[in-house]
FIBA-263408 format. One record per residue (C-alpha): x, y, z; residue number from 1; residue in one letter. Coordinates in nm, 2 decimals. Layout:
<sites>
[site [X Y Z] NUM "A"];
...
</sites>
This chain:
<sites>
[site [7.46 6.38 12.06] 1 "M"];
[site [7.35 6.74 11.99] 2 "A"];
[site [7.62 6.98 11.88] 3 "S"];
[site [7.72 7.23 12.15] 4 "T"];
[site [7.89 7.47 11.90] 5 "F"];
[site [7.76 7.82 11.92] 6 "K"];
[site [7.83 8.10 11.67] 7 "I"];
[site [8.07 8.35 11.83] 8 "P"];
[site [7.95 8.70 11.91] 9 "H"];
[site [8.04 8.96 11.64] 10 "T"];
[site [8.27 9.12 11.90] 11 "F"];
[site [8.46 8.80 11.93] 12 "T"];
[site [8.50 8.76 11.56] 13 "I"];
[site [8.62 9.11 11.50] 14 "V"];
[site [8.87 9.08 11.79] 15 "F"];
[site [9.01 8.76 11.64] 16 "C"];
[site [9.05 8.94 11.31] 17 "I"];
[site [9.24 9.22 11.48] 18 "V"];
[site [9.48 8.96 11.64] 19 "I"];
[site [9.53 8.80 11.30] 20 "A"];
[site [9.62 9.13 11.14] 21 "C"];
[site [9.86 9.20 11.42] 22 "A"];
[site [10.03 8.86 11.35] 23 "I"];
[site [10.06 8.96 10.98] 24 "L"];
[site [10.26 9.27 11.08] 25 "T"];
[site [10.53 9.03 11.21] 26 "W"];
[site [10.53 8.84 10.88] 27 "I"];
[site [10.47 9.09 10.60] 28 "V"];
[site [10.76 9.34 10.55] 29 "P"];
[site [10.69 9.70 10.60] 30 "G"];
[site [10.67 9.93 10.29] 31 "G"];
[site [10.52 10.26 10.17] 32 "E"];
[site [10.44 10.45 9.86] 33 "F"];
[site [10.52 10.82 9.84] 34 "V"];
[site [10.21 11.03 9.80] 35 "R"];
[site [10.16 11.39 9.67] 36 "D"];
[site [9.98 11.66 9.87] 37 "D"];
[site [9.64 11.53 9.74] 38 "A"];
[site [9.72 11.18 9.88] 39 "G"];
[site [9.77 11.02 9.54] 40 "N"];
[site [10.03 10.75 9.50] 41 "V"];
[site [10.33 10.86 9.30] 42 "I"];
[site [10.43 10.61 9.03] 43 "A"];
[site [10.73 10.38 9.11] 44 "D"];
[site [10.77 10.52 9.46] 45 "S"];
[site [10.73 10.21 9.66] 46 "Y"];
[site [11.01 10.15 9.90] 47 "H"];
[site [11.08 9.94 10.21] 48 "R"];
[site [11.05 10.09 10.55] 49 "V"];
[site [11.12 9.94 10.89] 50 "D"];
[site [10.87 9.69 11.01] 51 "S"];
[site [10.63 9.80 11.28] 52 "Q"];
[site [10.51 9.47 11.44] 53 "P"];
[site [10.20 9.52 11.65] 54 "Q"];
[site [10.17 9.37 12.00] 55 "T"];
[site [9.99 9.55 12.28] 56 "W"];
[site [9.87 9.79 12.01] 57 "Q"];
[site [9.57 9.56 11.95] 58 "I"];
[site [9.42 9.73 12.26] 59 "F"];
[site [9.51 10.09 12.17] 60 "T"];
[site [9.38 10.02 11.82] 61 "A"];
[site [9.03 9.99 11.96] 62 "F"];
[site [9.06 10.34 12.09] 63 "Y"];
[site [9.19 10.47 11.76] 64 "A"];
[site [8.92 10.27 11.59] 65 "G"];
[site [8.65 10.45 11.79] 66 "F"];
[site [8.80 10.78 11.69] 67 "Q"];
[site [8.82 10.68 11.33] 68 "K"];
[site [8.45 10.56 11.32] 69 "A"];
[site [8.32 10.83 11.56] 70 "A"];
[site [8.08 10.97 11.30] 71 "N"];
[site [7.92 10.63 11.23] 72 "I"];
[site [7.90 10.55 11.60] 73 "I"];
[site [7.73 10.87 11.70] 74 "V"];
[site [7.50 10.84 11.39] 75 "F"];
[site [7.39 10.49 11.51] 76 "I"];
[site [7.32 10.62 11.86] 77 "L"];
[site [7.12 10.92 11.75] 78 "M"];
[site [6.92 10.72 11.50] 79 "I"];
[site [6.85 10.46 11.76] 80 "G"];
[site [6.74 10.72 12.01] 81 "G"];
[site [6.52 10.90 11.75] 82 "A"];
[site [6.34 10.59 11.64] 83 "F"];
[site [6.30 10.46 11.99] 84 "W"];
[site [6.09 10.78 12.06] 85 "V"];
[site [5.91 10.72 11.73] 86 "L"];
[site [5.84 10.36 11.82] 87 "N"];
[site [5.69 10.45 12.16] 88 "T"];
[site [5.42 10.64 11.97] 89 "T"];
[site [5.34 10.31 11.79] 90 "N"];
[site [5.30 10.52 11.47] 91 "A"];
[site [5.52 10.28 11.26] 92 "I"];
[site [5.32 9.98 11.37] 93 "N"];
[site [4.99 10.15 11.29] 94 "V"];
[site [5.14 10.25 10.95] 95 "G"];
[site [5.27 9.90 10.88] 96 "I"];
[site [4.93 9.73 10.96] 97 "Y"];
[site [4.75 9.99 10.76] 98 "S"];
[site [4.98 9.92 10.47] 99 "F"];
[site [4.93 9.55 10.50] 100 "L"];
[site [4.55 9.60 10.51] 101 "G"];
[site [4.58 9.79 10.19] 102 "F"];
[site [4.79 9.52 10.02] 103 "T"];
[site [4.53 9.26 10.13] 104 "E"];
[site [4.27 9.45 9.95] 105 "K"];
[site [4.48 9.46 9.64] 106 "L"];
[site [4.50 9.08 9.65] 107 "Q"];
[site [4.14 9.07 9.53] 108 "H"];
[site [4.25 9.22 9.20] 109 "N"];
[site [4.33 8.93 8.96] 110 "K"];
[site [4.63 9.10 8.80] 111 "V"];
[site [4.78 9.20 9.13] 112 "M"];
[site [4.71 8.86 9.28] 113 "K"];
[site [4.89 8.69 8.99] 114 "A"];
[site [5.20 8.92 9.03] 115 "I"];
[site [5.19 8.90 9.41] 116 "G"];
[site [5.15 9.22 9.60] 117 "V"];
[site [5.43 9.15 9.84] 118 "N"];
[site [5.66 9.07 9.55] 119 "N"];
[site [5.57 9.41 9.39] 120 "L"];
[site [5.64 9.59 9.72] 121 "V"];
[site [5.98 9.42 9.75] 122 "I"];
[site [6.07 9.50 9.38] 123 "I"];
[site [5.97 9.87 9.41] 124 "L"];
[site [6.16 9.92 9.74] 125 "I"];
[site [6.47 9.76 9.61] 126 "M"];
[site [6.46 9.95 9.28] 127 "L"];
[site [6.43 10.28 9.47] 128 "M"];
[site [6.72 10.21 9.71] 129 "F"];
[site [6.94 10.06 9.43] 130 "S"];
[site [6.88 10.38 9.23] 131 "A"];
[site [6.98 10.59 9.54] 132 "F"];
[site [7.30 10.39 9.57] 133 "G"];
[site [7.38 10.42 9.20] 134 "A"];
[site [7.30 10.80 9.17] 135 "I"];
[site [7.43 10.96 9.49] 136 "F"];
[site [7.61 10.68 9.67] 137 "G"];
[site [7.37 10.60 9.94] 138 "M"];
[site [7.54 10.39 10.20] 139 "S"];
[site [7.55 10.52 10.56] 140 "E"];
[site [7.20 10.66 10.51] 141 "E"];
[site [7.05 10.31 10.49] 142 "T"];
[site [7.11 10.27 10.87] 143 "L"];
[site [6.82 10.51 10.93] 144 "A"];
[site [6.58 10.28 10.74] 145 "F"];
[site [6.67 9.95 10.91] 146 "M"];
[site [6.42 10.01 11.19] 147 "V"];
[site [6.15 10.06 10.93] 148 "I"];
[site [6.21 9.78 10.68] 149 "F"];
[site [6.30 9.50 10.92] 150 "V"];
[site [5.97 9.53 11.11] 151 "P"];
[site [5.79 9.56 10.78] 152 "L"];
[site [5.95 9.24 10.65] 153 "A"];
[site [5.85 9.06 10.97] 154 "I"];
[site [5.50 9.18 10.94] 155 "S"];
[site [5.48 9.06 10.58] 156 "M"];
[site [5.57 8.71 10.69] 157 "G"];
[site [5.94 8.73 10.61] 158 "Y"];
[site [6.25 8.77 10.83] 159 "D"];
[site [6.50 9.03 10.94] 160 "S"];
[site [6.74 8.93 10.66] 161 "I"];
[site [6.47 9.01 10.40] 162 "T"];
[site [6.44 9.35 10.55] 163 "G"];
[site [6.82 9.41 10.52] 164 "V"];
[site [6.81 9.28 10.16] 165 "L"];
[site [6.53 9.52 10.07] 166 "M"];
[site [6.72 9.83 10.19] 167 "C"];
[site [7.09 9.79 10.28] 168 "Y"];
[site [7.18 9.53 10.01] 169 "V"];
[site [6.97 9.70 9.74] 170 "A"];
[site [7.15 10.03 9.80] 171 "A"];
[site [7.49 9.87 9.80] 172 "H"];
[site [7.43 9.67 9.48] 173 "V"];
[site [7.34 10.00 9.33] 174 "G"];
[site [7.65 10.15 9.49] 175 "F"];
[site [7.86 9.88 9.31] 176 "A"];
[site [7.67 9.93 8.98] 177 "G"];
[site [7.72 10.30 9.01] 178 "A"];
[site [7.59 10.54 8.75] 179 "I"];
[site [7.67 10.88 8.90] 180 "F"];
[site [7.82 10.77 9.24] 181 "N"];
[site [8.05 11.07 9.32] 182 "P"];
[site [8.23 10.87 9.59] 183 "F"];
[site [8.35 10.60 9.35] 184 "T"];
[site [8.30 10.69 8.99] 185 "I"];
[site [8.35 11.06 9.03] 186 "G"];
[site [8.68 11.03 9.23] 187 "I"];
[site [8.82 10.73 9.03] 188 "A"];
[site [8.76 10.90 8.69] 189 "Q"];
[site [8.91 11.22 8.81] 190 "G"];
[site [9.22 11.04 8.93] 191 "L"];
[site [9.24 10.85 8.59] 192 "S"];
[site [9.21 11.17 8.39] 193 "G"];
[site [8.88 11.07 8.23] 194 "L"];
[site [8.58 11.28 8.15] 195 "Q"];
[site [8.36 11.28 8.46] 196 "P"];
[site [8.09 11.01 8.44] 197 "F"];
[site [8.19 10.90 8.09] 198 "S"];
[site [8.10 10.55 7.99] 199 "G"];
[site [7.75 10.61 8.12] 200 "L"];
[site [7.56 10.38 7.88] 201 "E"];
[site [7.74 10.06 7.97] 202 "Y"];
[site [7.74 10.14 8.34] 203 "R"];
[site [7.36 10.18 8.32] 204 "C"];
[site [7.34 9.83 8.17] 205 "L"];
[site [7.56 9.69 8.44] 206 "C"];
[site [7.34 9.85 8.71] 207 "W"];
[site [7.03 9.71 8.56] 208 "L"];
[site [7.18 9.35 8.54] 209 "I"];
[site [7.31 9.37 8.90] 210 "L"];
[site [6.99 9.51 9.04] 211 "T"];
[site [6.78 9.24 8.87] 212 "T"];
[site [7.00 8.97 9.02] 213 "I"];
[site [6.96 9.12 9.36] 214 "A"];
[site [6.59 9.14 9.33] 215 "I"];
[site [6.55 8.78 9.20] 216 "V"];
[site [6.78 8.66 9.48] 217 "F"];
[site [6.57 8.84 9.74] 218 "T"];
[site [6.23 8.72 9.60] 219 "L"];
[site [6.35 8.36 9.60] 220 "I"];
[site [6.47 8.38 9.96] 221 "Y"];
[site [6.17 8.57 10.08] 222 "A"];
[site [5.93 8.31 9.91] 223 "A"];
[site [6.12 8.03 10.08] 224 "R"];
[site [6.09 8.20 10.43] 225 "V"];
[site [5.72 8.28 10.36] 226 "K"];
[site [5.65 7.92 10.28] 227 "K"];
[site [5.85 7.77 10.57] 228 "N"];
[site [5.95 8.04 10.83] 229 "P"];
[site [6.18 7.78 11.01] 230 "Q"];
[site [6.41 7.78 10.70] 231 "K"];
[site [6.51 8.14 10.78] 232 "S"];
[site [6.86 8.18 10.90] 233 "F"];
[site [6.72 8.41 11.17] 234 "M"];
[site [6.40 8.22 11.28] 235 "Y"];
[site [6.49 8.18 11.65] 236 "E"];
[site [6.67 8.52 11.69] 237 "L"];
[site [6.38 8.70 11.51] 238 "D"];
[site [6.16 8.63 11.81] 239 "A"];
[site [6.26 8.98 11.93] 240 "Y"];
[site [6.10 9.13 11.62] 241 "W"];
[site [5.80 8.90 11.61] 242 "R"];
[site [5.72 8.97 11.97] 243 "D"];
[site [5.75 9.34 11.90] 244 "K"];
[site [5.52 9.32 11.61] 245 "V"];
[site [5.26 9.10 11.78] 246 "V"];
[site [5.26 9.31 12.09] 247 "K"];
[site [5.16 9.62 11.89] 248 "N"];
[site [4.93 9.45 11.64] 249 "E"];
[site [4.61 9.57 11.81] 250 "E"];
[site [4.72 9.93 11.84] 251 "V"];
[site [4.45 10.17 11.71] 252 "K"];
[site [4.49 10.52 11.58] 253 "S"];
[site [4.44 10.80 11.83] 254 "Q"];
[site [4.29 11.14 11.78] 255 "K"];
[site [4.53 11.44 11.76] 256 "S"];
[site [4.57 11.66 12.06] 257 "T"];
[site [4.65 12.03 12.10] 258 "V"];
[site [5.02 11.93 12.11] 259 "A"];
[site [4.98 11.77 11.77] 260 "T"];
[site [4.85 12.08 11.62] 261 "W"];
[site [5.12 12.30 11.78] 262 "V"];
[site [5.39 12.08 11.63] 263 "V"];
[site [5.21 12.09 11.30] 264 "Y"];
[site [5.21 12.47 11.31] 265 "G"];
[site [5.57 12.50 11.41] 266 "V"];
[site [5.69 12.27 11.13] 267 "V"];
[site [5.47 12.45 10.88] 268 "A"];
[site [5.62 12.78 10.99] 269 "G"];
[site [5.97 12.63 10.95] 270 "L"];
[site [5.89 12.50 10.60] 271 "M"];
[site [5.75 12.84 10.49] 272 "I"];
[site [6.07 13.00 10.61] 273 "F"];
[site [6.28 12.75 10.41] 274 "L"];
[site [6.06 12.81 10.10] 275 "A"];
[site [6.14 13.19 10.12] 276 "F"];
[site [6.50 13.14 10.23] 277 "R"];
[site [6.58 12.88 9.96] 278 "F"];
[site [6.33 12.93 9.68] 279 "P"];
[site [6.55 12.73 9.44] 280 "Q"];
[site [6.77 12.43 9.51] 281 "T"];
[site [7.05 12.31 9.29] 282 "Q"];
[site [7.03 11.93 9.27] 283 "I"];
[site [7.35 11.76 9.16] 284 "T"];
[site [7.31 11.42 8.99] 285 "I"];
[site [7.63 11.29 8.84] 286 "G"];
[site [7.77 11.56 8.62] 287 "N"];
[site [7.43 11.74 8.59] 288 "G"];
[site [7.30 12.03 8.79] 289 "H"];
[site [6.93 12.11 8.80] 290 "Y"];
[site [6.77 12.42 8.96] 291 "E"];
[site [6.44 12.32 9.12] 292 "L"];
[site [6.19 12.50 9.34] 293 "I"];
[site [6.18 12.22 9.59] 294 "L"];
[site [6.12 12.38 9.92] 295 "F"];
[site [5.81 12.58 9.81] 296 "P"];
[site [5.67 12.26 9.66] 297 "I"];
[site [5.75 12.05 9.97] 298 "I"];
[site [5.61 12.32 10.20] 299 "S"];
[site [5.27 12.32 10.01] 300 "V"];
[site [5.25 11.94 10.02] 301 "I"];
[site [5.34 11.92 10.39] 302 "Y"];
[site [5.09 12.19 10.49] 303 "I"];
[site [4.81 12.01 10.30] 304 "A"];
[site [4.90 11.65 10.38] 305 "L"];
[site [5.00 11.73 10.74] 306 "G"];
[site [4.67 11.91 10.81] 307 "F"];
[site [4.47 11.61 10.67] 308 "Y"];
[site [4.68 11.36 10.86] 309 "A"];
[site [4.65 11.55 11.19] 310 "A"];
[site [4.28 11.58 11.14] 311 "Y"];
[site [4.25 11.20 11.10] 312 "K"];
[site [4.49 11.09 11.38] 313 "S"];
[site [4.81 11.17 11.56] 314 "V"];
[site [4.97 10.85 11.42] 315 "H"];
[site [4.90 10.97 11.07] 316 "G"];
[site [5.06 11.30 11.14] 317 "F"];
[site [5.37 11.14 11.29] 318 "I"];
[site [5.40 10.92 10.98] 319 "L"];
[site [5.38 11.25 10.78] 320 "T"];
[site [5.67 11.38 10.98] 321 "L"];
[site [5.86 11.06 10.90] 322 "L"];
[site [5.79 11.11 10.53] 323 "L"];
[site [5.89 11.47 10.54] 324 "L"];
[site [6.22 11.36 10.71] 325 "T"];
[site [6.29 11.12 10.43] 326 "I"];
[site [6.22 11.38 10.16] 327 "V"];
[site [6.44 11.63 10.34] 328 "M"];
[site [6.72 11.37 10.36] 329 "L"];
[site [6.72 11.32 9.98] 330 "V"];
[site [6.71 11.69 9.92] 331 "V"];
[site [6.99 11.76 10.17] 332 "G"];
[site [7.21 11.49 10.02] 333 "V"];
[site [7.16 11.58 9.66] 334 "L"];
[site [7.13 11.96 9.70] 335 "G"];
[site [7.33 12.06 10.00] 336 "Y"];
[site [7.60 11.79 10.04] 337 "G"];
[site [7.47 11.65 10.37] 338 "W"];
[site [7.65 11.36 10.53] 339 "Y"];
[site [7.59 11.16 10.85] 340 "V"];
[site [7.61 11.46 11.08] 341 "G"];
[site [7.33 11.65 10.92] 342 "E"];
[site [7.13 11.34 10.87] 343 "I"];
[site [7.16 11.24 11.24] 344 "A"];
[site [7.05 11.59 11.33] 345 "G"];
[site [6.75 11.57 11.10] 346 "L"];
[site [6.63 11.24 11.25] 347 "F"];
[site [6.70 11.37 11.60] 348 "F"];
[site [6.47 11.66 11.53] 349 "A"];
[site [6.21 11.42 11.38] 350 "M"];
[site [6.22 11.21 11.70] 351 "G"];
[site [6.16 11.52 11.92] 352 "L"];
[site [5.88 11.64 11.70] 353 "A"];
[site [5.71 11.30 11.70] 354 "A"];
[site [5.73 11.27 12.08] 355 "G"];
[site [5.60 11.62 12.14] 356 "L"];
[site [5.32 11.56 11.88] 357 "A"];
[site [5.22 11.25 12.08] 358 "F"];
[site [5.19 11.48 12.39] 359 "N"];
[site [5.49 11.32 12.56] 360 "T"];
[site [5.64 11.52 12.84] 361 "R"];
[site [5.98 11.66 12.74] 362 "F"];
[site [6.16 11.49 13.03] 363 "D"];
[site [6.00 11.16 12.94] 364 "R"];
[site [6.09 11.21 12.58] 365 "L"];
[site [6.46 11.26 12.66] 366 "I"];
[site [6.45 10.94 12.87] 367 "R"];
[site [6.30 10.76 12.58] 368 "Q"];
[site [6.58 10.89 12.35] 369 "F"];
[site [6.85 10.77 12.59] 370 "L"];
[site [6.68 10.43 12.62] 371 "E"];
[site [6.71 10.41 12.24] 372 "G"];
[site [7.08 10.51 12.25] 373 "C"];
[site [7.13 10.23 12.50] 374 "G"];
[site [6.96 9.98 12.28] 375 "D"];
[site [7.21 10.07 12.00] 376 "M"];
[site [7.51 10.07 12.22] 377 "L"];
[site [7.63 9.72 12.13] 378 "T"];
[site [7.63 9.77 11.75] 379 "P"];
[site [7.79 10.11 11.80] 380 "A"];
[site [8.07 9.96 12.00] 381 "L"];
[site [8.13 9.68 11.75] 382 "V"];
[site [8.17 9.95 11.47] 383 "V"];
[site [8.44 10.11 11.67] 384 "G"];
[site [8.61 9.78 11.74] 385 "I"];
[site [8.60 9.69 11.37] 386 "A"];
[site [8.78 10.02 11.30] 387 "G"];
[site [9.08 9.88 11.49] 388 "G"];
[site [9.14 9.64 11.21] 389 "I"];
[site [9.24 9.92 10.97] 390 "I"];
[site [9.45 10.09 11.24] 391 "I"];
[site [9.66 9.78 11.30] 392 "I"];
[site [9.73 9.74 10.93] 393 "L"];
[site [9.81 10.10 10.88] 394 "Q"];
[site [10.03 10.13 11.19] 395 "D"];
[site [10.20 9.80 11.10] 396 "G"];
[site [10.30 9.95 10.76] 397 "K"];
[site [10.18 9.66 10.56] 398 "I"];
[site [9.89 9.79 10.35] 399 "I"];
[site [10.11 9.94 10.08] 400 "D"];
[site [10.33 9.62 10.08] 401 "T"];
[site [10.02 9.41 10.02] 402 "I"];
[site [9.91 9.64 9.73] 403 "L"];
[site [10.26 9.65 9.58] 404 "Y"];
[site [10.29 9.27 9.59] 405 "G"];
[site [9.95 9.22 9.44] 406 "A"];
[site [10.03 9.45 9.15] 407 "S"];
[site [10.35 9.26 9.07] 408 "N"];
[site [10.15 8.94 9.03] 409 "L"];
[site [9.96 9.10 8.73] 410 "M"];
[site [10.27 9.14 8.51] 411 "A"];
[site [10.28 8.94 8.18] 412 "D"];
[site [9.92 8.81 8.23] 413 "T"];
[site [9.76 8.95 7.90] 414 "G"];
[site [9.47 9.18 7.88] 415 "K"];
[site [9.22 8.94 8.03] 416 "E"];
[site [9.46 8.85 8.31] 417 "G"];
[site [9.53 9.21 8.38] 418 "A"];
[site [9.17 9.30 8.40] 419 "V"];
[site [9.10 9.00 8.62] 420 "G"];
[site [9.40 9.09 8.84] 421 "G"];
[site [9.29 9.45 8.89] 422 "M"];
[site [8.94 9.33 8.97] 423 "Y"];
[site [9.07 9.07 9.22] 424 "L"];
[site [9.30 9.32 9.39] 425 "I"];
[site [9.01 9.57 9.43] 426 "Q"];
[site [8.79 9.30 9.59] 427 "N"];
[site [9.06 9.19 9.83] 428 "L"];
[site [9.17 9.54 9.93] 429 "L"];
[site [8.81 9.63 10.00] 430 "N"];
[site [8.81 9.37 10.28] 431 "L"];
[site [9.07 9.58 10.46] 432 "I"];
[site [9.00 9.93 10.32] 433 "I"];
[site [8.62 9.97 10.29] 434 "P"];
[site [8.64 10.34 10.21] 435 "S"];
[site [8.59 10.38 9.84] 436 "G"];
[site [8.74 10.73 9.82] 437 "S"];
[site [9.05 10.62 10.02] 438 "A"];
[site [9.10 10.31 9.81] 439 "K"];
[site [9.06 10.52 9.49] 440 "A"];
[site [9.34 10.76 9.60] 441 "A"];
[site [9.55 10.46 9.69] 442 "L"];
[site [9.51 10.24 9.39] 443 "T"];
[site [9.37 10.43 9.09] 444 "I"];
[site [9.68 10.63 9.00] 445 "P"];
[site [9.90 10.32 8.99] 446 "M"];
[site [9.63 10.11 8.82] 447 "M"];
[site [9.58 10.38 8.55] 448 "A"];
[site [9.94 10.36 8.45] 449 "E"];
[site [9.93 9.98 8.46] 450 "F"];
[site [9.63 10.00 8.22] 451 "S"];
[site [9.83 10.21 7.98] 452 "D"];
[site [10.12 9.96 7.99] 453 "L"];
[site [9.88 9.67 7.92] 454 "M"];
[site [9.71 9.85 7.63] 455 "G"];
[site [9.36 9.86 7.79] 456 "I"];
[site [9.13 10.15 7.86] 457 "S"];
[site [9.16 10.34 8.18] 458 "R"];
[site [8.78 10.32 8.19] 459 "Q"];
[site [8.81 9.95 8.24] 460 "I"];
[site [9.03 10.01 8.54] 461 "N"];
[site [8.76 10.24 8.69] 462 "V"];
[site [8.49 9.98 8.63] 463 "L"];
[site [8.70 9.71 8.80] 464 "A"];
[site [8.75 9.94 9.09] 465 "F"];
[site [8.38 10.02 9.10] 466 "Q"];
[site [8.27 9.65 9.12] 467 "F"];
[site [8.56 9.56 9.35] 468 "G"];
[site [8.47 9.84 9.59] 469 "D"];
[site [8.10 9.76 9.60] 470 "G"];
[site [8.04 9.39 9.62] 471 "F"];
[site [8.25 9.30 9.92] 472 "T"];
[site [8.12 9.60 10.12] 473 "N"];
[site [7.83 9.36 10.20] 474 "M"];
[site [8.05 9.11 10.38] 475 "I"];
[site [8.36 9.27 10.51] 476 "T"];
[site [8.37 9.30 10.89] 477 "P"];
[site [8.58 9.63 10.85] 478 "T"];
[site [8.27 9.81 10.72] 479 "S"];
[site [8.12 10.02 10.99] 480 "G"];
[site [7.80 10.06 10.79] 481 "V"];
[site [7.76 9.68 10.75] 482 "L"];
[site [7.83 9.61 11.12] 483 "I"];
[site [7.59 9.90 11.21] 484 "G"];
[site [7.31 9.77 10.99] 485 "A"];
[site [7.35 9.41 11.12] 486 "L"];
[site [7.35 9.55 11.48] 487 "G"];
[site [7.03 9.74 11.43] 488 "I"];
[site [6.86 9.44 11.26] 489 "A"];
[site [7.00 9.22 11.54] 490 "R"];
[site [7.17 8.98 11.29] 491 "I"];
[site [7.50 8.82 11.42] 492 "P"];
[site [7.78 8.87 11.17] 493 "Y"];
[site [7.86 8.50 11.15] 494 "A"];
[site [7.50 8.42 11.04] 495 "K"];
[site [7.50 8.70 10.79] 496 "W"];
[site [7.84 8.60 10.64] 497 "A"];
[site [7.71 8.24 10.60] 498 "K"];
[site [7.39 8.36 10.43] 499 "F"];
[site [7.53 8.63 10.20] 500 "I"];
[site [7.86 8.47 10.09] 501 "F"];
[site [7.70 8.27 9.79] 502 "P"];
[site [7.53 8.59 9.67] 503 "F"];
[site [7.86 8.79 9.69] 504 "I"];
[site [8.03 8.51 9.50] 505 "L"];
[site [7.77 8.53 9.23] 506 "I"];
[site [7.81 8.91 9.21] 507 "L"];
[site [8.19 8.88 9.18] 508 "I"];
[site [8.16 8.63 8.90] 509 "I"];
[site [7.90 8.84 8.71] 510 "I"];
[site [8.12 9.15 8.77] 511 "G"];
[site [8.41 8.98 8.59] 512 "F"];
[site [8.19 8.87 8.30] 513 "L"];
[site [8.07 9.23 8.27] 514 "L"];
[site [8.43 9.35 8.25] 515 "L"];
[site [8.52 9.12 7.96] 516 "L"];
[site [8.30 9.30 7.69] 517 "P"];
[site [8.49 9.62 7.77] 518 "T"];
[site [8.80 9.45 7.62] 519 "I"];
[site [8.65 9.33 7.30] 520 "Y"];
[site [8.37 9.57 7.21] 521 "L"];
[site [8.39 9.94 7.10] 522 "P"];
[site [8.18 10.08 7.39] 523 "L"];
[site [8.12 10.45 7.42] 524 "N"];
[site [8.37 10.60 7.67] 525 "G"];
[site [8.59 10.29 7.69] 526 "F"];
</sites>
């Protein structure tokens, strides 16, 4: 008899977690730490408070969750709308098949054939995104790339999970193996009283090891799917992406119109204005600051490349706009402190420019944008619902109690046990507090004092926080970024959790092994 069990919808899973957290507020006693004006925990300040059992608040928590995750929700909707407009031009599909045609030609080269062109593509993409995560903490920004790399992976003969591994997972492995990540390393070292971004050499080694493991894992899984597509966790559900790719397989490039050249001229004028308005840009990478003449250089490249692309085809020009958008994203994040608001606006502008360049009537363009927002409504709603988990735990007054109880378990465990205990706590807390900066403010001050008591370096505490904050980001249902990425890729959370759990377990074990040398070896900065 065939099994009738069906994997629950992500909405159902998250709702059950909210109910479970509400039940905990009836069991776990309430407690709080006293915090200073900066939000840092004051040592030995934990005290019991009246319990706040949650009942009907499971429903109001959803509203508060939507408020808490509003920036991510709006970001997903705007990205979905912008890329829907872009997709209606078929520029991405033309670009993908042009790229695949190029890789097929490379297969005739004996060296490239031995390496495997597709393998090389995966390696280079993952190295790039892992570096982004390690250097400037790329996380939310990966959502904008889901609609590029998932179709690309499908077109290369893989599945949607491979696309998520190439982009989202690579960036978050880099986030965990942070080199200059200001959201984790910068804050944690500051709260620990350490020199900013000290211990760089060993963290670089950790990043290289973790990134290599992620790449090898992805290559093995991708090769298995390529050999037998039905072994994919997403074979049936990926029919959506396969149909989309096949439907547009025969799309040919089209000649540019007057509208294309008008958009080219307007964007060129804007870039020239930026070149004069911001002749130099200060790029911040870690603790280093670099003055670069970025906008003048980007303007010259766009004017030349955009003209050539528009001369060839409208699709080529639209892809140039996409490339310019990605470059501006990197410059904005590193040079001007952009976050999801500015990035959403950037992609919104790209979507409008792409539609107008394709000679789409403005009214039709807006309708396309709204259709894209509607397509992303479900993942956006799930992100808000997941935010309700944190609200229940906070309003129930049990987060600090959980932290306090966990810290007491580490007493009299020795150096190895203390390091393992701190690492375990950070991993477990990340399941309910996915924000690295919030968790740093909550745990680092107390953990720093605990490190002193145990006779271990505060730098070890920071490294344990770094790993613990990063690995479980890729599986916790409280992460709006994860839920958003899975929603865009159309991967049910239950399937993703089943697939990624062994990989997360491997990373956690490797992370602990990487912590041990910091106890025994005289490493710089430790």
